[in-house]
C-alpha positions as CSV (number, residue, x, y, z in Angstrom):
1,M,-50.8,-25.6,101.5
2,A,-48.4,-23.4,103.3
3,E,-44.8,-24.7,103.8
4,N,-43.6,-25.2,107.3
5,W,-39.5,-24.7,108.2
6,A,-37.7,-25.7,111.3
7,W,-33.9,-26.1,112.2
8,V,-33.0,-29.5,113.6
9,Y,-29.5,-30.3,115.3
10,V,-27.9,-32.9,113.5
11,A,-24.1,-33.2,114.7
12,N,-21.0,-31.0,115.9
13,I,-18.8,-31.3,113.0
14,R,-16.1,-29.1,113.7
15,G,-14.2,-31.1,115.8
16,A,-11.6,-30.6,118.2
17,R,-9.1,-27.6,117.8
18,G,-5.9,-28.5,116.0
19,P,-2.4,-27.9,117.0
20,Q,-1.2,-24.2,116.7
21,G,1.3,-23.7,113.8
22,P,4.7,-22.6,114.3
23,A,5.3,-19.1,115.5
24,G,7.0,-16.5,113.7
25,T,6.7,-17.6,110.1
26,G,6.4,-14.4,108.5
27,F,8.5,-11.4,108.5
28,K,11.3,-11.9,111.1
29,G,13.2,-8.6,110.8
30,T,16.7,-7.9,109.8
31,L,19.1,-10.8,110.2
32,P,21.7,-9.6,112.5
33,N,25.2,-8.8,110.8
34,N,27.7,-11.5,111.4
35,T,25.3,-14.2,111.1
36,D,26.4,-17.4,109.8
37,V,23.4,-18.7,107.7
38,N,24.4,-22.3,108.2
39,T,23.0,-21.9,112.0
40,L,19.2,-21.0,110.8
41,T,18.3,-24.5,111.0
42,K,15.6,-24.3,113.8
43,Q,11.9,-24.1,113.3
44,T,11.8,-20.9,115.3
45,D,14.1,-19.4,112.3
46,S,11.5,-20.0,109.9
47,G,10.2,-16.8,108.1
48,F,11.4,-14.2,106.1
49,W,14.6,-12.3,107.1
50,H,15.7,-8.9,105.6
51,L,19.6,-9.0,104.5
52,S,21.2,-5.8,104.9
53,A,23.4,-4.2,102.3
54,N,26.5,-3.7,104.4
55,N,26.3,-7.2,105.8
56,T,29.2,-9.2,107.3
57,Y,26.9,-12.7,106.6
58,T,28.7,-15.8,106.1
59,N,27.8,-18.8,103.7
60,L,25.2,-16.9,101.5
61,P,25.8,-17.8,97.7
62,A,29.3,-17.1,96.7
63,S,27.8,-14.7,93.8
64,F,25.4,-12.7,96.2
65,S,26.0,-9.3,97.2
66,G,24.1,-6.2,98.4
67,A,20.7,-6.1,100.2
68,G,18.4,-9.1,99.8
69,Q,16.0,-11.5,101.6
70,I,16.5,-15.0,102.9
71,E,13.3,-17.3,103.4
72,V,13.8,-20.1,105.9
73,S,11.6,-23.0,106.0
74,V,12.2,-26.0,108.7
75,T,10.0,-28.4,109.8
76,G,9.5,-30.2,113.3
77,A,11.8,-32.9,111.8
78,S,14.5,-30.7,111.2
79,S,14.0,-30.9,107.5
80,G,13.8,-27.7,105.2
81,E,15.6,-25.3,102.9
82,H,16.8,-21.8,102.4
83,R,15.8,-19.4,99.7
84,V,17.8,-16.3,99.1
85,V,16.9,-13.3,96.8
86,R,18.8,-10.0,96.0
87,Y,16.8,-6.8,95.8
88,G,16.6,-5.3,92.5
89,F,17.9,-8.4,90.8
90,P,15.5,-11.4,89.8
91,E,18.3,-14.0,91.3
92,T,17.1,-16.6,93.4
93,Y,19.0,-19.3,94.9
94,R,17.9,-22.1,96.9
95,R,19.2,-24.9,98.9
96,S,18.0,-27.6,101.5
97,I,19.2,-29.3,104.7
98,K,20.7,-32.6,104.1
99,N,21.1,-34.5,107.6
100,Y,17.6,-34.0,109.1
101,F,18.1,-35.8,112.3
102,S,21.6,-35.0,113.3
103,T,23.7,-31.9,114.1
104,P,25.6,-29.9,112.9
105,K,23.2,-29.5,110.0
106,T,24.8,-29.4,106.7
107,F,23.2,-28.3,103.3
108,T,23.4,-28.9,99.6
109,D,25.2,-26.5,97.6
110,W,23.4,-23.3,96.5
111,E,21.8,-23.4,93.1
112,L,20.4,-20.7,91.1
113,E,16.7,-21.3,90.3
114,K,17.0,-22.6,86.8
115,D,13.3,-22.0,85.7
116,R,13.7,-18.2,85.6
117,I,15.0,-15.9,83.0
118,I,17.5,-13.5,84.8
119,D,18.0,-9.9,83.4
120,V,21.7,-9.2,82.8
121,P,22.5,-5.8,84.6
122,S,24.1,-2.9,83.2
123,G,28.2,-3.0,83.4
124,A,28.2,-6.9,84.1
125,N,31.1,-8.8,82.9
126,L,29.9,-11.8,80.9
127,D,33.1,-13.8,82.0
128,D,31.7,-13.7,85.6
129,Y,28.6,-15.7,84.5
130,R,29.5,-19.1,85.8
131,T,26.6,-20.3,87.7
132,T,23.9,-22.4,85.9
133,G,21.1,-20.5,84.8
134,R,19.1,-18.6,82.1
135,Y,20.0,-14.9,81.1
136,M,18.8,-12.1,79.1
137,V,20.3,-8.7,77.9
138,Q,17.6,-6.7,77.3
139,N,18.6,-3.9,75.0
140,T,21.5,-2.3,73.1
141,T,22.5,0.1,76.1
142,I,23.0,-2.6,78.6
143,A,24.9,-4.6,76.1
144,T,27.2,-1.9,75.1
145,S,27.9,-1.4,78.7
146,L,29.1,-5.0,79.3
147,T,32.5,-6.0,79.6
148,G,34.2,-9.6,79.3
149,G,34.0,-11.9,76.4
150,W,31.3,-10.4,74.4
151,P,31.3,-12.3,71.0
152,T,33.0,-10.5,68.0
153,Q,30.4,-12.6,65.5
154,I,27.4,-10.4,66.5
155,P,26.6,-6.8,67.2
156,R,25.9,-5.6,70.6
157,G,22.2,-5.6,71.3
158,P,19.6,-8.0,73.1
159,V,20.5,-11.6,73.5
160,Y,19.6,-14.5,75.5
161,F,22.2,-16.9,76.9
162,E,22.4,-20.1,79.0
163,V,25.0,-21.1,81.5
164,E,25.9,-24.6,82.4
165,A,28.3,-25.1,85.2
166,T,30.0,-28.4,86.5
167,V,31.0,-28.8,90.3
168,A,34.6,-28.6,89.1
169,G,34.3,-25.0,87.8
170,I,34.1,-26.1,83.9
171,V,31.8,-23.6,82.7
172,F,29.7,-23.5,79.0
173,Q,27.9,-20.6,77.8
174,Q,25.5,-20.5,74.7
175,M,24.2,-17.2,73.4
176,Y,21.5,-16.5,71.0
177,S,21.0,-13.2,68.9
178,Y,17.9,-12.1,67.2
179,G,16.8,-10.4,64.1
180,A,17.5,-11.6,60.3
181,S,21.2,-12.7,61.2
182,H,19.8,-14.7,64.3
183,T,23.1,-16.6,65.3
184,A,23.9,-19.4,67.9
185,L,27.2,-19.2,69.5
186,S,28.9,-21.2,72.2
187,R,32.1,-21.0,74.3
188,A,33.6,-23.0,77.2
189,T,36.2,-22.7,79.8
190,V,39.4,-23.9,78.1
191,A,41.8,-24.5,80.9
192,L,42.1,-25.7,84.8
193,T,44.2,-22.8,85.7
194,P,44.3,-20.1,86.6
195,S,41.2,-19.6,88.6
196,P,38.5,-18.7,87.6
197,Y,39.1,-20.6,84.4
198,P,39.7,-18.9,81.5
199,F,37.1,-19.0,78.4
200,G,38.1,-20.1,74.8
201,A,36.7,-18.1,71.9
202,W,32.9,-17.9,70.9
203,K,32.3,-20.4,68.1
204,D,29.3,-20.5,65.6
205,L,26.6,-23.3,66.3
206,G,24.8,-22.0,63.2
207,A,22.2,-19.4,62.2
208,A,18.4,-19.2,61.5
209,S,19.4,-17.5,58.2
210,S,21.9,-19.0,55.8
211,A,25.1,-17.7,56.4
212,T,28.5,-17.7,54.5
213,D,29.5,-21.3,53.9
214,P,33.4,-21.9,54.3
215,S,33.5,-24.5,51.5
216,N,31.8,-22.3,49.0
217,A,34.3,-19.4,49.8
218,G,37.4,-22.0,49.4
219,L,36.0,-23.5,46.3
220,A,35.1,-20.1,44.6
221,N,38.4,-18.5,45.6
222,A,40.4,-21.4,44.2
223,V,38.9,-21.2,40.9
224,R,39.1,-17.2,41.1
225,L,42.6,-17.6,41.7
226,D,43.4,-19.9,38.9
227,D,41.5,-17.5,36.5
228,F,43.3,-14.7,38.0
229,S,46.7,-16.2,37.2
230,F,45.7,-17.5,33.7
231,R,44.4,-14.0,32.6
232,R,47.7,-12.5,33.7
233,G,50.2,-15.0,32.3
234,G,51.0,-16.8,35.3
235,S,53.9,-16.3,37.5
236,K,56.7,-13.8,35.9
237,K,60.2,-14.2,36.4
238,L,62.1,-10.7,37.3
239,P,65.5,-9.9,36.1
240,F,68.2,-11.9,38.4
241,G,69.1,-10.3,41.4
242,A,66.1,-7.8,41.4
243,G,63.6,-6.9,44.0
244,A,60.0,-5.4,43.3
245,V,58.0,-2.7,44.6
246,A,54.2,-2.1,44.0
247,L,52.4,1.2,45.0
248,R,48.9,1.5,46.2
249,F,46.9,4.7,46.8
250,D,43.8,4.5,49.0
251,H,41.0,6.9,47.8
252,G,41.6,10.6,48.2
253,L,41.1,11.1,44.6
254,N,41.3,15.3,44.6
255,N,44.8,15.1,46.2
256,F,45.9,12.2,44.1
257,N,45.0,13.7,41.0
258,T,46.7,17.2,41.4
259,E,49.5,16.0,43.5
260,A,50.3,12.1,42.8
261,R,49.1,11.0,39.4
262,P,51.4,13.9,37.6
263,L,54.4,12.3,39.2
264,L,53.6,8.7,38.5
265,E,52.4,9.4,35.0
266,A,55.7,11.3,34.2
267,R,57.7,8.7,35.5
268,N,55.5,5.7,33.7
269,L,55.0,4.3,37.0
270,K,52.2,1.7,37.6
271,Y,50.0,2.0,40.5
272,L,46.5,0.9,42.2
273,L,43.8,2.9,43.5
274,A,41.8,1.2,46.4
275,L,38.2,3.0,46.0
276,N,34.8,2.7,47.7
277,S,31.8,2.6,45.2
278,R,29.8,5.1,47.0
279,G,32.6,7.6,47.9
280,W,32.7,9.5,44.9
281,S,30.8,12.5,46.5
282,T,33.0,12.7,49.6
283,T,34.8,15.8,50.0
284,E,38.2,14.0,49.4
285,N,37.0,12.5,46.2
286,D,34.4,14.9,44.5
287,T,36.5,16.8,41.9
288,V,37.2,13.3,40.3
289,T,34.5,11.3,38.5
290,A,34.5,7.6,37.7
291,A,34.6,8.5,34.1
292,M,38.0,10.1,34.8
293,V,39.2,7.2,36.7
294,D,38.2,4.6,34.0
295,A,40.0,6.6,31.6
296,W,43.3,6.4,33.7
297,V,42.7,2.7,33.7
298,A,42.3,2.7,30.2
299,G,45.8,4.4,29.9
300,G,47.4,1.3,31.2
301,L,49.2,2.6,34.3
302,C,46.0,2.6,36.8
303,K,44.7,-0.6,38.4
304,I,41.7,-0.8,40.8
305,G,41.0,-2.7,43.7
306,N,37.8,-3.2,45.7
307,H,37.8,-1.0,49.1
308,G,34.2,-1.7,49.9
309,A,30.8,0.2,49.1
310,H,31.9,2.6,52.1
311,H,34.5,3.1,54.6
312,N,32.6,2.2,57.6
313,D,32.1,-0.7,60.1
314,C,29.7,-3.5,59.2
315,T,27.9,-5.3,62.0
316,T,25.7,-7.9,60.4
317,L,25.8,-10.6,57.6
318,A,23.6,-8.3,55.5
319,A,25.6,-5.3,55.9
320,L,28.8,-7.1,55.0
321,Q,27.3,-8.4,52.0
322,D,26.2,-5.1,50.8
323,C,29.5,-3.5,51.5
324,I,31.9,-6.3,50.0
325,V,29.8,-7.8,47.4
326,T,27.4,-5.2,46.3
327,G,30.2,-2.7,46.4
328,L,32.2,-4.8,44.2
329,A,29.7,-5.0,41.7
330,E,28.9,-1.3,41.9
331,L,32.7,-0.5,41.4
332,K,32.8,-3.0,38.4
333,A,29.9,-1.2,36.7
334,Q,31.4,2.3,37.4
335,L,34.9,1.3,36.1
336,P,34.1,-1.0,33.1
337,S,37.8,-0.7,31.8
338,A,38.8,-2.0,35.2
339,S,39.9,-5.9,36.1
340,I,39.0,-5.7,39.8
341,D,40.4,-8.9,41.0
342,G,41.4,-8.0,44.3
343,W,39.9,-6.8,48.0
344,F,42.2,-4.2,49.6
345,V,41.4,-3.9,53.5
346,P,39.9,-0.9,54.7
347,G,40.6,0.3,58.3
348,V,37.1,0.9,59.7
349,G,37.4,0.5,63.4
350,G,34.3,-0.5,65.5
351,T,34.0,-4.3,65.4
352,N,36.2,-4.4,62.5
353,Y,33.8,-6.5,60.4
354,N,32.8,-8.8,63.4
355,G,36.2,-10.0,64.2
356,F,37.9,-9.8,60.5
357,N,40.1,-7.1,62.1
358,G,41.8,-6.4,58.8
359,G,42.7,-10.0,58.0
360,Q,45.6,-10.2,60.7
361,T,45.4,-14.2,60.6
362,P,44.7,-17.0,58.4
363,E,41.6,-17.8,60.6
364,A,40.2,-14.5,59.7
365,F,39.6,-15.5,56.4
366,Y,37.5,-18.5,57.1
367,N,36.2,-18.2,60.6
368,T,34.4,-14.8,59.8
369,D,31.7,-13.8,57.5
370,A,33.7,-11.1,56.2
371,G,36.7,-13.1,55.2
372,R,34.8,-15.8,53.5
373,L,32.7,-13.0,51.4
374,I,36.2,-11.7,50.5
375,L,37.4,-15.1,49.4
376,E,34.4,-16.1,47.6
377,N,34.2,-13.0,45.6
378,H,37.8,-11.8,45.0
379,A,40.8,-13.6,43.4
380,V,43.1,-12.1,46.0
381,S,42.9,-9.9,49.3
382,S,45.4,-7.9,51.1
383,G,45.5,-8.3,54.7
384,A,47.7,-7.8,57.8
385,F,49.6,-11.0,58.4
386,P,52.8,-10.0,60.4
387,N,55.9,-9.3,58.7
388,T,54.5,-9.5,54.9
389,S,54.9,-5.7,53.6
390,Q,57.9,-7.4,52.1
391,R,56.7,-10.4,50.6
392,V,58.4,-13.8,49.1
393,L,58.6,-13.9,45.5
394,D,58.0,-17.2,44.1
395,G,55.3,-16.8,41.6
396,R,52.8,-17.9,43.9
397,P,49.8,-15.5,45.1
398,R,49.1,-15.3,48.8
399,Q,46.1,-13.8,50.7
400,G,46.6,-11.6,53.5
401,M,49.7,-9.7,52.5
402,G,50.4,-6.6,54.5
403,H,52.0,-3.1,53.5
404,F,54.3,-0.3,54.5
405,T,52.4,2.9,55.0
406,M,54.0,6.0,53.8
407,D,51.8,8.6,55.5
408,T,53.8,9.4,58.4
409,S,57.0,8.0,57.3
410,T,60.4,9.7,56.6
411,V,61.9,9.5,53.2
412,S,64.9,7.7,54.5
413,A,62.5,5.0,56.3
414,I,60.7,4.5,52.8
415,T,63.9,4.2,51.0
416,A,65.3,2.0,53.6
417,Q,62.6,-0.4,52.9
418,I,63.1,-0.2,49.3
419,D,66.8,-1.1,49.6
420,A,65.7,-3.9,52.0
421,A,63.6,-5.3,49.0
422,I,66.6,-5.0,46.7
423,T,69.0,-6.9,49.1
424,N,66.6,-9.7,50.1
425,R,64.9,-10.2,46.6
426,T,61.4,-9.6,48.0
427,G,58.5,-7.6,47.1
428,L,57.7,-4.3,48.8
429,Q,53.7,-2.9,49.0
430,L,53.9,0.8,49.8
431,M,50.5,2.5,50.4
432,C,49.6,5.9,50.9
433,H,46.4,7.9,51.7
434,P,46.6,10.7,49.1
435,S,44.2,12.8,51.3
436,L,47.0,13.1,53.9
437,L,49.3,14.5,51.6
438,N,50.9,17.9,52.7
439,T,49.2,17.8,56.0
440,A,50.7,18.3,59.1
441,G,53.0,15.2,60.4
442,N,52.4,13.5,56.8
443,I,54.2,13.0,53.7
444,T,54.5,16.1,51.3
445,T,54.6,16.3,47.6
446,A,58.2,16.8,47.7
447,H,58.9,13.7,50.0
448,L,56.7,11.4,47.6
449,T,58.7,12.9,44.3
450,T,61.9,11.9,46.1
451,V,60.9,8.4,46.7
452,L,59.5,7.9,43.2
453,D,62.7,9.4,41.7
454,Y,64.6,6.8,44.1
455,L,62.5,4.0,42.3
456,V,63.1,5.1,39.1
457,T,66.9,5.2,39.7
458,K,66.8,1.8,41.0
459,Q,64.8,0.5,38.5
460,T,67.0,2.0,35.8
461,A,70.0,0.2,37.3
462,G,68.3,-3.0,37.4
463,D,68.0,-3.4,41.0
464,L,64.4,-3.6,41.3
465,V,61.0,-3.7,39.1
466,V,58.0,-1.4,39.7
467,L,55.1,-3.4,39.4
468,D,51.4,-3.1,40.1
469,P,50.0,-4.7,43.4
470,Y,48.3,-7.7,41.2
471,E,51.5,-8.1,39.4
472,L,53.3,-8.2,42.6
473,L,51.4,-11.3,43.7
474,L,52.8,-13.3,40.6
475,A,56.3,-12.0,40.6
476,D,58.9,-14.8,40.8
477,A,62.7,-13.6,42.2
478,R,64.0,-17.0,42.4
């Protein structure tokens, strides 16, 4: 049977036409200069406005600058919000109208949208990040360009960080590095003056991989220090009224062997060489072998200090362990005749071992990975504590003691230091880079000869004793 179809009218379901929406809710054009955005409170202001780069607008977010866009959304009841974005940057700020039914309108504070991660631009200043939000430094190039308080604990590279700020202007920042040495750091403003409030130091909140443990470093060093003192016979009394001087030479073995060592050996003067375990083939060392140096050690006058596997900066925990700990093991294997009890700080530049900075403060030895590794693996360490090239001689070994550098000093300046050690009955640590001997502006072999002869004269007179740097730490002039 055939099927028959027909259209039948049922009802008009469209209904009456509704009210027309507000006009102009799309692009409104460029917001005129000198506009106070607090006046954008009418329904007819709703829409997107372009903000010109060279504007004189008022009441935009305090950190906003340059070109951008403001979105105004106002209902018939005069409730609504403003939303601002800066072109080229993913920063978005929002605020809302507080008093719907009265004039003039007031607004909540501008707030950065917290659900967005904002890229930190090249050249930014980390100290300026005082608005609550989440931020990302995308690469090493940008990280290197940043100013302000980059933490010394991590190398410059990609990081994620968060900012929380109170209405009173107190700011908290947390930063997270990536990779095998992933570390969480935090800092906060530390005073209520001046404005903006200054930040304190970055502090370590922990690491995803095991970092050095301050308690391990302290315990290990205490045991090593006792062993150091025991093996060397404890503190040693100096002749009454005498001071003490110790000689240290940092690498530069070629010049040392031809210029300095013959002078020292001829005068029977003790000395210490600070050496890099992987530095034998460098141009300043390549005519001297480990076997030759080991023979000097066996002769009795030469002592050895760990100067690191190499003379370069280290910016990660793994690199520090390799340079400080592995370098020590390598040096011990290369020079079996030596008792290598000490770390003798190299000048490395850059991050200076992620903030160790040559051991300038006590905190450097327990607040940095480098300092903790040094103490954990050595009995004693040199450093750069202020005014310690002349040391107190009370038989008590101390960490972080400095030295007087002879490289660019005149003979009279060096002998004045020696005289001060005699007068004050203190211990003077002298240091020289043999590779600089007889180069422009530096000490010559003739000058070094004069200094060594002066030491011998004073020692013969009973005014001082020439010790090696380890003995100097145990000397007692009381």
